[in-house]
C-alpha positions in Angstrom: 0.0 0.0 0.0 2.7 2.5 1.0 4.6 1.8 -2.2 1.6 2.5 -4.5 0.9 5.8 -2.7 4.6 6.6 -2.9 4.6 6.1 -6.6 1.5 8.3 -7.0 3.1 11.0 -4.9 6.4 10.9 -6.9 4.4 10.9 -10.2 2.4 14.0 -9.1 5.6 15.8 -8.2 7.2 15.0 -11.5 4.2 16.2 -13.5 3.9 19.3 -11.4 7.1 20.8 -12.8 5.9 20.7 -16.4 2.3 21.5 -15.5 3.5 24.6 -13.7 5.4 25.7 -16.8 2.4 24.9 -19.1 0.2 27.1 -17.0 2.5 30.2 -17.2 2.0 32.8 -19.9 4.6 33.4 -22.5 5.8 37.0 -22.3 8.4 37.3 -25.1 8.6 36.3 -28.8 11.7 34.7 -30.3 11.8 33.8 -34.0 14.4 32.9 -36.6 12.2 33.4 -39.6 9.2 31.2 -39.6 8.6 27.7 -40.9 8.5 24.6 -38.8 11.5 25.8 -36.8 10.3 29.4 -36.3 12.1 29.4 -33.0 15.6 28.1 -32.6 16.9 28.2 -29.0 20.4 29.6 -28.4 23.1 26.9 -28.2 23.8 27.7 -24.6 20.3 26.5 -23.7 21.5 22.9 -24.3 24.0 23.2 -21.5 21.5 22.0 -18.8 21.1 18.8 -20.8 24.9 18.4 -21.1 25.3 19.0 -17.4 22.7 16.5 -16.5 24.4 13.8 -18.7 27.7 14.6 -17.1 26.3 14.3 -13.6 24.6 11.0 -14.4 27.9 9.7 -15.7 30.1 11.0 -12.8 27.7 11.2 -9.8 27.7 7.5 -8.8 31.5 7.3 -9.3 32.9 10.6 -7.9 30.3 11.8 -5.4 28.0 8.8 -4.8 26.5 10.0 -1.5 25.5 13.4 -2.8 24.1 11.9 -6.0 22.1 9.2 -4.2 20.4 11.7 -2.0 20.0 14.6 -4.5 19.6 13.2 -8.1 15.9 14.0 -7.9 16.5 17.6 -7.0 19.2 17.9 -9.7 16.9 16.6 -12.4 14.0 18.7 -11.4 16.1 21.9 -11.0 17.8 21.6 -14.5 14.5 20.5 -16.2 12.6 23.2 -14.4 15.0 25.9 -15.5 14.6 25.0 -19.2 10.8 24.7 -18.8 10.5 28.1 -17.2 12.6 29.6 -20.1 10.2 28.2 -22.6 7.2 29.3 -20.6 8.3 32.9 -20.2 10.6 33.7 -23.1 9.4 31.7 -26.1 6.3 32.4 -28.2 4.7 28.9 -28.6 6.8 27.6 -25.8 3.7 26.5 -23.9 2.7 24.3 -26.7 6.1 22.7 -26.8 6.0 22.1 -23.0 2.5 20.6 -23.2 3.7 18.3 -26.0 6.7 17.2 -24.0 4.5 16.6 -20.9 2.2 14.4 -23.0 5.2 12.4 -24.3 6.6 12.0 -20.8 3.3 10.8 -19.3 2.8 8.4 -22.1 6.4 7.1 -21.6 6.2 6.7 -17.9 2.7 5.2 -18.0 3.9 2.4 -20.3 7.2 1.5 -18.5 5.7 1.9 -15.0 2.8 -0.4 -15.9 5.0 -3.0 -17.5 7.4 -2.8 -14.5 4.6 -3.4 -12.0 2.9 -6.2 -13.9 6.2 -8.0 -14.6 7.3 -7.5 -11.0 4.4 -9.7 -9.9 5.6 -12.7 -12.0 8.2 -14.8 -10.4 10.2 -17.1 -12.7 12.4 -19.7 -11.1 14.8 -21.7 -13.2 16.3 -24.6 -11.2 19.5 -24.8 -13.1 23.0 -23.6 -12.7 24.0 -20.8 -15.1 26.0 -22.0 -18.1 27.0 -20.2 -21.4 24.4 -22.2 -23.3 21.6 -21.5 -20.8 22.5 -17.8 -20.7 22.7 -17.7 -24.5 19.2 -19.2 -24.7 17.8 -16.7 -22.2 19.3 -13.8 -24.2 17.9 -15.2 -27.5 14.5 -15.8 -25.9 14.5 -12.3 -24.4 15.3 -10.8 -27.9 12.2 -12.5 -29.4 10.0 -11.8 -26.3 10.9 -8.1 -26.6 8.9 -7.8 -29.8 5.8 -9.1 -28.1 5.8 -7.3 -24.7 8.3 -4.5 -25.5 11.9 -4.2 -24.3 10.7 -3.0 -20.9 8.4 -6.0 -20.4 10.9 -8.5 -21.5 13.7 -7.0 -19.4 11.5 -6.9 -16.2 10.3 -10.5 -16.8 13.8 -12.0 -17.3 16.4 -10.0 -15.5 15.7 -11.5 -12.0 15.8 -15.1 -13.1 18.8 -14.3 -15.3 20.6 -12.9 -12.2 19.6 -15.8 -10.0 20.8 -18.6 -12.3 24.2 -16.9 -12.5 24.6 -16.4 -8.8 28.2 -17.1 -7.9 29.5 -16.5 -11.4 27.9 -13.2 -12.3 30.2 -10.7 -14.0 29.6 -7.2 -15.3 29.5 -8.4 -18.9 26.4 -10.6 -18.0 24.4 -7.4 -17.2 25.8 -5.4 -20.1 24.9 -8.0 -22.7 21.5 -8.4 -21.2 21.0 -4.7 -21.8 22.4 -4.9 -25.3 20.2 -7.7 -26.5 17.0 -7.9 -24.4 16.6 -4.2 -23.4 17.4 -2.7 -26.8 18.3 -4.6 -30.0 15.8 -7.4 -29.5 12.8 -5.1 -29.9 13.5 -4.2 -33.5 11.0 -6.5 -35.2 7.7 -4.9 -34.3 6.3 -1.5 -33.5 5.5 -2.9 -30.0 9.2 -3.6 -29.4 10.6 -0.1 -29.1 9.0 3.4 -28.9 10.6 4.8 -32.1 9.1 2.0 -34.2 5.7 2.6 -32.6 5.8 6.3 -33.4 6.6 5.4 -37.0 3.6 3.1 -37.0 1.4 5.9 -35.7 2.8 8.2 -38.5 1.9 5.7 -41.2 4.6 3.0 -41.5 2.8 -0.3 -42.1 2.8 -2.6 -39.0 4.6 -5.5 -40.8 7.0 -3.3 -42.7 9.3 -3.5 -39.7 9.8 -7.3 -39.6 9.9 -7.5 -43.4 12.8 -5.0 -43.6 14.7 -5.2 -40.3 14.8 -9.0 -39.8 18.2 -9.4 -41.4 20.1 -6.6 -39.4 18.3 -7.8 -36.3 19.3 -11.5 -36.9 22.9 -10.6 -37.8 23.4 -8.3 -34.8 21.7 -10.6 -32.2 23.7 -13.6 -33.4 27.0 -11.7 -33.4 26.4 -10.4 -29.9 25.3 -13.8 -28.5 28.4 -15.4 -30.1 30.7 -12.8 -28.4 28.8 -13.3 -25.2 29.3 -17.1 -25.4 33.0 -16.7 -25.8 33.2 -14.4 -22.8 31.0 -16.6 -20.7 32.9 -19.8 -21.6 36.0 -18.2 -20.2 34.1 -17.2 -17.1 34.2 -20.7 -15.6 31.7 -22.5 -13.4 29.6 -21.2 -10.5 31.1 -21.0 -7.1 27.8 -22.3 -5.8 27.9 -25.9 -6.9 24.9 -28.1 -6.0 22.1 -30.2 -7.3 19.5 -28.6 -9.5 16.2 -30.2 -10.6 16.1 -28.4 -13.9 12.5 -27.3 -13.3 11.0 -24.0 -14.4 8.3 -22.7 -12.0 6.0 -19.7 -12.4 4.4 -17.8 -9.5 1.9 -15.0 -10.2 0.5 -16.4 -13.5 -2.5 -14.0 -13.1 -0.2 -11.1 -14.1 0.2 -12.6 -17.6 -3.5 -11.9 -18.1 -2.9 -8.2 -17.3 -0.3 -8.1 -20.1 -2.9 -8.7 -22.7 -5.0 -5.5 -22.2 -1.8 -3.6 -21.4 -0.2 -4.4 -24.7 -3.6 -3.9 -26.5 -4.0 -0.5 -25.0 -0.9 0.7 -26.8 -3.0 0.9 -30.0 -5.8 3.0 -28.5 -4.8 6.1 -30.3 -6.8 8.3 -32.8 -3.9 7.9 -35.2 -4.4 4.1 -35.2 -8.2 4.0 -34.8 -9.9 6.8 -36.7 -12.5 8.5 -34.5 -11.2 7.1 -31.3 -11.9 9.6 -28.5 -9.1 11.9 -27.4 -9.1 13.2 -23.9 -6.5 15.8 -24.9 -9.0 17.4 -27.3 -12.1 16.9 -25.2 -10.8 17.9 -21.8 -7.4 19.6 -22.6 -5.5 17.2 -20.3 -1.9 15.9 -21.1 -2.9 12.3 -21.3 -5.3 10.0 -23.1 -7.5 7.0 -22.5 -4.4 4.8 -23.2 -2.5 6.2 -20.3 -5.5 5.9 -18.0 -5.9 2.2 -18.8 -2.2 1.5 -18.4 -1.9 3.1 -14.9 -5.2 1.5 -13.8 -3.8 -1.9 -14.8 -0.6 -1.1 -12.9 -2.6 -0.3 -9.7 -4.9 -3.4 -10.0 -1.9 -5.6 -10.8 0.0 -4.4 -7.8 -3.0 -4.7 -5.4 -3.9 -8.2 -6.6 -0.3 -9.5 -7.1 0.9 -12.8 -5.6 2.8 -11.7 -2.4 5.2 -14.7 -2.8 6.0 -13.5 -6.3 6.7 -9.9 -5.0 8.9 -11.2 -2.2 10.7 -13.6 -4.4 11.5 -10.8 -6.9 12.4 -8.5 -4.0 10.0 -6.0 -5.7 10.2 -2.4 -4.8 9.7 0.9 -6.7 13.2 2.2 -6.6 14.1 1.3 -10.2 11.1 3.0 -11.7 11.5 6.0 -9.3 15.0 6.6 -10.5 13.9 6.3 -14.2 11.0 8.7 -13.5 13.0 11.4 -12.0 16.0 11.3 -14.3 13.9 11.1 -17.4 11.7 14.0 -16.4 14.9 16.0 -16.3 16.1 14.5 -19.6 12.8 15.1 -21.4 12.7 18.8 -20.3 16.4 19.7 -20.9 16.6 18.0 -24.3 13.8 20.2 -25.8 16.3 22.8 -27.1 18.8 20.1 -28.1 16.2 18.3 -30.2 15.0 21.6 -31.8 18.6 22.4 -32.8 19.2 18.9 -34.2 15.8 18.9 -36.0 16.6 22.2 -37.7 20.0 21.0 -38.7 18.6 17.7 -40.1 15.9 19.6 -42.1 18.3 22.2 -43.5 21.0 19.7 -44.4 18.8 16.8 -45.6 19.7 17.3 -49.2 23.3 16.7 -48.6 22.8 13.9 -46.1 23.4 10.4 -47.4 21.9 7.3 -45.9 25.2 6.8 -44.2 25.0 10.1 -42.4 21.4 9.5 -41.4 22.4 6.1 -39.9 25.3 7.4 -37.8 23.8 10.7 -36.8 20.5 9.0 -35.7 22.4 6.3 -33.9 24.9 8.4 -32.0 22.3 10.9 -30.9 19.9 8.1 -29.9 22.5 6.9 -27.5 22.4 10.2 -25.5 19.0 11.6 -26.3 15.6 9.9 -26.1 15.6 7.8 -29.2 11.9 8.3 -30.1 12.0 12.1 -30.9 15.5 11.6 -32.4 13.9 9.1 -34.8 11.1 11.5 -35.7 13.5 14.4 -36.3 15.7 12.6 -38.7 12.8 10.8 -40.3 11.2 14.2 -41.1 14.6 15.4 -42.5 14.9 12.3 -44.7 11.3 12.6 -46.0 11.9 16.3 -46.8 14.8 15.2 -49.0 12.3 13.2 -51.0 9.8 16.0 -51.1 7.4 14.2 -48.7 5.6 15.4 -45.6 6.3 13.5 -42.4 2.8 14.5 -41.1 1.0 12.7 -43.9 0.3 9.0 -43.4 0.0 8.6 -47.2 3.5 10.1 -47.8 4.8 8.0 -45.0 3.5 4.8 -46.6 5.0 5.9 -49.9 8.3 6.6 -48.2 8.3 3.2 -46.5 7.4 1.4 -49.7 10.2 3.0 -51.6 10.5 5.8 -54.1 13.4 7.0 -56.2 15.6 9.7 -54.8 15.8 13.1 -56.5 19.6 12.8 -56.2 21.3 10.9 -59.0 23.0 7.7 -57.8 21.2 7.8 -54.4 19.3 4.9 -52.9 15.5 4.5 -52.6 13.6 6.0 -49.7 12.9 2.7 -47.9 16.6 2.3 -47.2 16.6 5.7 -45.4 13.8 4.5 -43.2 15.6 1.2 -42.5 18.8 3.1 -41.6 17.0 5.5 -39.2 14.9 2.7 -37.7 17.9 0.4 -37.1 20.0 3.2 -35.7 17.4 4.5 -33.3 16.7 1.1 -31.8 20.2 -0.4 -31.8 22.2 2.6 -30.6 19.9 2.9 -27.6 22.2 0.2 -26.1 25.3 2.6 -26.2 24.6 4.2 -22.8 22.4 3.6 -19.7 20.2 6.6 -20.8 19.7 5.4 -24.3 16.6 3.5 -23.4 14.6 3.4 -20.1 15.0 -0.4 -19.5 18.7 0.1 -19.3 18.5 2.1 -16.1 15.9 -0.2 -14.6 18.1 -3.3 -15.2 21.1 -1.5 -13.8 19.1 -0.5 -10.7 17.8 -4.1 -10.1 21.2 -5.6 -10.6 22.7 -3.1 -8.1 20.1 -4.0 -5.5 21.4 -7.6 -5.7 24.9 -6.3 -5.0 26.1 -7.4 -8.5 29.2 -5.8 -9.9 27.6 -3.3 -12.3 29.7 -1.1 -14.6 29.7 2.7 -14.1 28.3 4.9 -16.7 31.7 5.7 -18.2 33.0 2.1 -17.8 29.9 0.8 -19.6 30.8 2.9 -22.6 34.6 2.5 -22.9 34.8 -1.2 -21.9 31.7 -2.5 -23.7 29.8 -0.1 -26.0 32.7 1.2 -28.0 34.8 -2.1 -28.4 31.8 -4.4 -28.8 28.8 -2.5 -30.2 30.5 0.0 -32.6 32.3 -2.7 -34.6 29.0 -4.7 -34.9 27.1 -1.6 -35.9 29.8 -0.8 -38.4 29.3 -4.2 -40.0 25.6 -3.6 -40.2 26.2 -0.2 -41.8 28.7 -1.6 -44.4 26.6 -4.6 -45.4 23.1 -3.0 -45.3 23.6 0.7 -46.2 27.0 1.0 -47.9 27.9 -2.2 -49.9 
């Protein structure tokens, strides 16, 4: 009971910052000349976002006590400063803040509901961790991510994955779980990862994703699992030798039922179902029926959860609390960064090749929220082909493939492939690239596992492991 009220209290506090800003009048007008990017923020306004990233990277390592007790205040302070600037100094800034608040509520409603529902399902695998068992779990998680999203798959599998490897758990076990299950695995359906779902809402056919991304998905997952198997084979046997029955038991099966309406509610959107009622339009609130259903399911699932499953999972709200606070700061502070990036992509689209779209989308998706990064570069790519990103008909044509106006250039569907692959895959480059990354990190830390720091994660694993693999995908799919 106290946890559910605590989560509601924290959620109210998080929303209050942006709601306050949305309610304030704009008192100044800033413009750079009209068009979609009629206002371009000064470059210095991106500094709060950079500062927040630096503190996320260095806080747990250099000043852990301060960070542990004050990360919420830091995120709210930096995000609130940017929000107040848009509320007071930018014509149209209120609309931008309201749109950001809607995105944040949609984001937190989905991951919080999946976190709670999955937390009530206890999976016990009565086997000792081995390279083959771990490889199977990673492959299974990659497939499952496309059915229940990367957040759902991560929350269902991370605890049994940690338990079977007790006594032999190393940092790379957690890192490769994040690589495969929390990110790259969800690249085959719009359900798998938020950028692909936004593309679906904009007009990309549902099955276009699996038809065009299955090969880079398969190559990447197989390569990463192969690298993992080599590392795990060198890791040796568990220090906790004993007899294992080999059984797999499930406690809290009822929560699987909650997953059905939860996943189904994702599609309750006027962009998917024409004429579907919109609470935003009817009552001018920053959420829709979809978010109401998701949060209702989360509350019901927690209230009716099997207590043995919750205890067995050592369930608490700390992981989702950390994600909620840090990402409210990220969502707010990245508004000017995304506007600058979007303007650059639009103005330089004609000279951008598919290679540039791949690497720019990917690198920025690793440090920004990958969903709006995907949309910004998608709009730029469609502009290069003379198409409107706001038109479902143009989006369908773009996905199907039309000839480029530039001689010797590739067809449009390859641009969509490059942007889609990069937005999903590169989310694994940092802990902030995708919300499940932080949640997995927090859960692993609660078990006192050896979890890499933000910087160590990048220089020891992302750069030497992921970048070469992503380079192979680029060379084979978009260059050769």
